[in-house]
N, C-alpha and C positions, 0 to 999 in steps of 0.2 A: 393542466396542459401536459401532454406527453413529453418525456425526456428528449425525444428526437426533435420535437419542435422547439423546446427550450434551448437546446444546444445550437440549433440553426439560427434562432432569433438572437441569441447572445453573440454568435460568430458574425452574423450580418451587422448587428449594431456595432461591434468592434471594428469591422471593415469600414463601415460608413464613417465612424469617428476618425479613424486613421486617414482615410481618403480625404475627408473634409479638411482636416488639419493640413495635410500635404497640399491640397489644392489651394488653400488660403495662402500658405507661404509661397508656393510657386507663382500664384497670381500676383502677390505683392512684389516678389522679386523680379517678375517678368518685365515690368515697366522700367525698372532700373537697368536691367540688361539691355532693353531696347534703346534706352537713352544713351547708354555708353557705346553701344554699337553704332548708333546714328552719329554720335560725336566723332567716332573714328572715321566714318565715311566723310563727314563734313571736313575733318582735318585733311584727309587725303585730297578732296576736291579743292580745298583752300590752298594747299601747297602746290597743286597742279596749276591753279589759276594764277598764283603769284609768280610761278616759274614762267608761265606764258606772258604775263605782263612784263616781267623783267627781261625776258628774252628778246622781245620786239622782232621776232622772226616772221616775215611775211608769209612764209610757207605754213606757219602754224595758226594763221589768222582764222581759217574756218573752224579749227578746233576750239579757239577762244570764243568765237561767235556762238558756236553750239553750246558751250558751257554756260555762257552768260544768258542765253535765251531759255535755259532750262528752268521753267517756273516751279518745279518741285523743290528747288533750292533757292529761296529768296536771298538776294545778295545786297549788301550795303558796304560801300567804300566811302570813308569820310576822313577828313583831316581833324584830328583830335585837338590840335592847338587852336585852329581857327573856328572849329565847330561847323565846318562846311562839308556838305554832301558832294562827293566826287562822282559817285555812281550808285544807282540803286535799281533793284527789280522788285521792290515791295512798295506798298502804299506809303505816301509821304508822311502821313500822320504817325505811322509806326516808326518810320525812320527817324523823324525829329524827336519823338519821345525817347527812343533808345539813345540818341546822341546826348540829350539833356541829362539822362539818368546814368550814363555809362560810368563816369568816374566814381560817383558816390554809391551806386546801388548794383549795377549790372555786371561790372567787370569781374570775370572769374566764375560767374554763375553758369550752371548747366542749362537751366530753363528760364527764359525771359517771358514776361507777360506784358501785353499792351492791347487796349480796347477789348478786354475780356477774352483775349485769345492767348494761348501759350505756344511757345516755340522752343525747340531744342536748338541751342545756339553754340557756334564755335567762333570765337574772336581771335584774330591773328594779326600782328603788326606786319605790314608789307615788307619793311626792312628795318634794320636797327638804326639807320641814320635819319629816318623821317618819322613824323607823327601820324602817318596814314594807317588806319585800322581797317582791316577787312573782316566783315561779319558775314557768316553764312548760316542760314537757319532752315529748320524744317518744322512745319506745323505739328504740334503735339497730337492734334486730332488724328493724323495719319497713323501715329504709333498706337493711339488708343483703339483705333479700328483693328489694327493687327492684334492688340491685346485681347479685344473682345472676340475676334475670330478664333484665336488660340484657346480662349476660355471655353467657347462652345465645343471645340474639338476635344478639349480636355474633359469636359463633362460627358461627352459621348463615350470617350475611352474609359472613363471611370465607371460609367453605367455598365458598359460591356464587361469590364473587369469585375464589377460587383456581382453581376449575374453569373459569371464563370466561377467566382469565389464561392457564391452561395451553392452553386451546383456541386462543386468539389466538396464543400462542407457537408452537403446533404449525403453525398456518397460515403464520406469518411464517417460521419456520425451514424449513418445507417449501419455501416459495418461494426461500429462500436455498440450501438444500442441493440441490434438484433441478437447477439449472444446474451445480453442482459434480459431481453424479453423471453428468450428460450429458457434462461436460467430461472426466471420467475415461474415459468410453467413447471419446471422440475421441482421447485420449492413447494408449489401447490400440491404436487404429488406427495411430498414428504408430510405436508400438513394433513393430508387425508390418509396418511400411513400406508401409502402405496409404494413401499420402499423398493419392491422388485421392479417397478416400472420406471425408476429413475434412469435416464439415459445420459450419455456423455454429450456435452455441448462443445462444439468446435469454437475455440477462442484462443487468445494469446495474451501475454503480459499478465497484469494483475487480475484480469477477468478470468484467465485460465486458472490462476491460483485459487480464486474464490470458487470456481466451478469444481476444482479438485476437493476443496474443503467441504463443499456442499455434498458431494458424493460420499466423501469419507464420513460426514455427519450422518447421512442416510444409512450407511452401513453400520455405524455405531449405534444409532437409534434402533435399527432392526435387531441387531445383536442384543441390545439392552432389553428391548421389549420381549424378545424371545427368552432371554435369561430370566426376566421377571415372571413370565408365564411358567417357565420350568421351575423357578423357585417356589411359586405358589403350589404347583402340582407336587413337587417333592416335599414341601413343608407340610402340606395337608396329609401326604402319605406318612411322613415321619411322625407327625402328631397323632395321626389316626391309630397307628399300631399300639402305642402304650395306652391310649385312651380306651381302645377296645379291650385290652387285657384288664385294665382297671375296672371297666364296666362289667365285664364277664364275671370276674371274681366277686365284685361287689354284689351283683344280682344273685350269684350262687350262694353267697353267705346269707344274704337277706332272705332268700327263699328256703334256706335250710338244706341246700344241696351239698354244700361243703360243711363238714362238721369236724370237730376235734383237730387232728393233725392236718387234715386237708384244708381246714379253715385257716390254721396257722400258716400253712404254706401259701395260701391265697393272699393273706395279709402281707406276707413277706414279698410276694411278687408285686402287690399293689404299691408297697413302699418303694421297691426298686424301680418300678415303672414311673412312679411319681418323681423320683430323683432324676431319672433319665429325661422325663418330660420337662422338669425344671431346668436341667442343663441345656436342653435344646432351646427353650424359651429365652434363657439368659444369653446364650450365644447369639440368637437372632436379634435380641435387643442391643447387644454390643455392636453387632454388624451395622445395625441401623444408625446407632449413635456415631460410629466411626465415619459413616457416609455423610452425615448431615450436621452433627453437633460439634461445636468448638470446645465445649466445656469438658468433654470426655478425654481429650488429649492435652496433656500438660507438659510441654517440652522443657528440658533443662540440660545443662552440660553433663554428659554421662560418658563413661568409658565403655566402649563397645566390647573391648577385649574382656573386661570384667563380666559383662552381661553374658557373653558366650560361655565363660567359665561357670557362672552361676547356673545357667541352663543345663550344662553338662552335669553339675553336681545334683541338680533336682531330678534328673533322669537316671541317676545311678541305681536307685532301688529297682526301678522297672527293668533296666538293662541287666542287673544282677539276677533277677528272677528268671529272665529268659536266657541267661548265660551269654549275654552279648557284651563284648568289650567296646568301650568308647575311648578312642584315642583323640587327644587334643594337642595340637602343636602350639606351644606358647608363642605369643606375639607381643609386640610393644603396645603400650596404651594408645588408644585412638579416641580422642574426645570430640563429641559432636552434640548438637542441640536436639535431643530426642526425649520421648517419654520413656523413662527407664522401665517402669513396670509393664507397660504395654509391649515394648520391644522384647522384654524378657519372656512375656507370654507367647509372642510370635516365635521366638527361638525354641521355647519348650515344645510348642505344637509341631514344629518342623523336626526336632530331634526325636520326639515320641513317635512320629510317623516313620522315621528312619529305623528306630529300634524295633518297632512292630514288624517291619518288613525285612530286617536283616537276618542273615543266617548265623554269623558269628561276630561281625565287627562293624562298627560305625566310626568313620574317620572325619574329624573336623579340622579343616585347615583355614588359616587366615592369611591374607596378603594385603599389605598396606602400600599404596602408591600415591605419593603426593597428597592430594586432598580427598582420597577415597579409600575405603576398606572393603575388601572382598572376602566373604565367608562362604566356604564350600562344605556341605554336609553330604557325605557319600556313604552308601551301605553296600553290602555284598549279597543282596537278595536277588530276587527274580527280575527286578526292574519294574518300570511302569508300563502297563499295557498301552500299545500304540493308539488304540481308539480312545483311551482315557486321557492321554497326554495333553491334547489341545484344550480340554475343559477341566484340567486338574484342579484349578483354583476357583472354580465356580462353586456356588453354594449347593449343598446336599449332593455333591458328587462324591461317591464313596467307592473305594476299591475294596479288595479283600482285606479283612480284619479292620475295616473302617468303623468308626463309632457313629458320630452324628453327621459327618459330611460337611461340617462347618469349620473345622480346625484350620485347614489350609486357606480357606476363604478369609478367615479372620486374620491369619498371618499376612496374607497379601495386603489386606486393607490397612493393617498397622504399618507394614513396611513402606507402602506407597504414601501413607500419611506422614511418614518420617522422611519422605523425599528419596526413598531408596527404590531398588528394582529387584524383583525376585523372579527366578526362572527355574525350570526343571527339565532334565533330559536324562536319557539312559547312557551308560558308558558304552564306548565303541565295542568292547569285548562282549557286551551283553550280560555282564555279571554285576548288576546293581544299578541304582539310580543316583543322580547327583542333584542336589538343590543348591543353587548359587544365589547369594544375596549380595548386593552392592549398596553400600551406604556412602553418602557424600558428606564431607565436612560442612557443618553449618555453625555459624557463630550465634 
């Protein structure tokens, strides 16, 4: 069953249950309300009748006669002490039955029964000095007819209300389900990898948040698949170059083309290309493990300030060969839960990249704020080309003087695995690049 029909059915069932419970209580309380209202009317008529009887005014005789002849209100006037009927407008059998049962059973009751008929009754002493009791009654059947008529009208009103409620429910659920239906169609496009066809769905509330997440997911999947394709293309190119060199020299040596010193040179090139190939493969394996394996990353409490100092010391020989000065501003210890060796490798990759592109100097600054540490590595080189900046941390993306194109990708994977953030930008003056890494304290 579709969600639209399920919601409508659930809402209709809820309305029916609520209306049924409400109708049951209203129907049950209605008779009590009618009886109380009838007793108030009987009391008013009884007081009026007693006033007319006690008044003995000839001018009010027509009014008394009209009240007594009103058969809708059976009247009984009797002497309680003598058990004698003084006046009645009801059958004698009912009158004598009520007189006999008055003291022991009926006095003070709202509903009296006689001959299988029920009456709403109000009994009232004519005056305080006599034993005369005036009883005025109304057949309960009259009230039950009113109750039944009210119940019929109430059922009609409830049915109309139910239809209107279902109509409103259908409109509201249709507005709710329609965006979900359209969103399902957009998800189908993602399933078929038609990321460019994913369109915005008009929605509100939580559905809008889901819709935004779906479009963001489509963009991320598109970017990821594109990067994977680019990765395989770049990887095949990077692996193909050393393999072709190795194959060329190996075939030349085998066929006797390269002899003596040329053969020695060819073997040297083959060893060098093999080492380069091995390095590329190892870095690709490390990247794959960082993305998927839990065993490759072993966090422990480590001092980030010490790691930065160690990376600077490791890069000293390379910087010295290129006449590059590395300046490091000392900072306080900052302990967090990271993999010491892998984070050291990431910092070495970033520093070596800065050293290769610097003209004279690389500056390392650290800044500690509450539960985070910010590390900036800046150089005074030409900066990062604008077209390279958005994809700088992608795999096999190399700038000038780049080696395998995997160093910065590995650094980003390690830093993100450590819960940190890495970014790169050019200085405003255009004299160098800045790498900024933020680490958060973790217990």
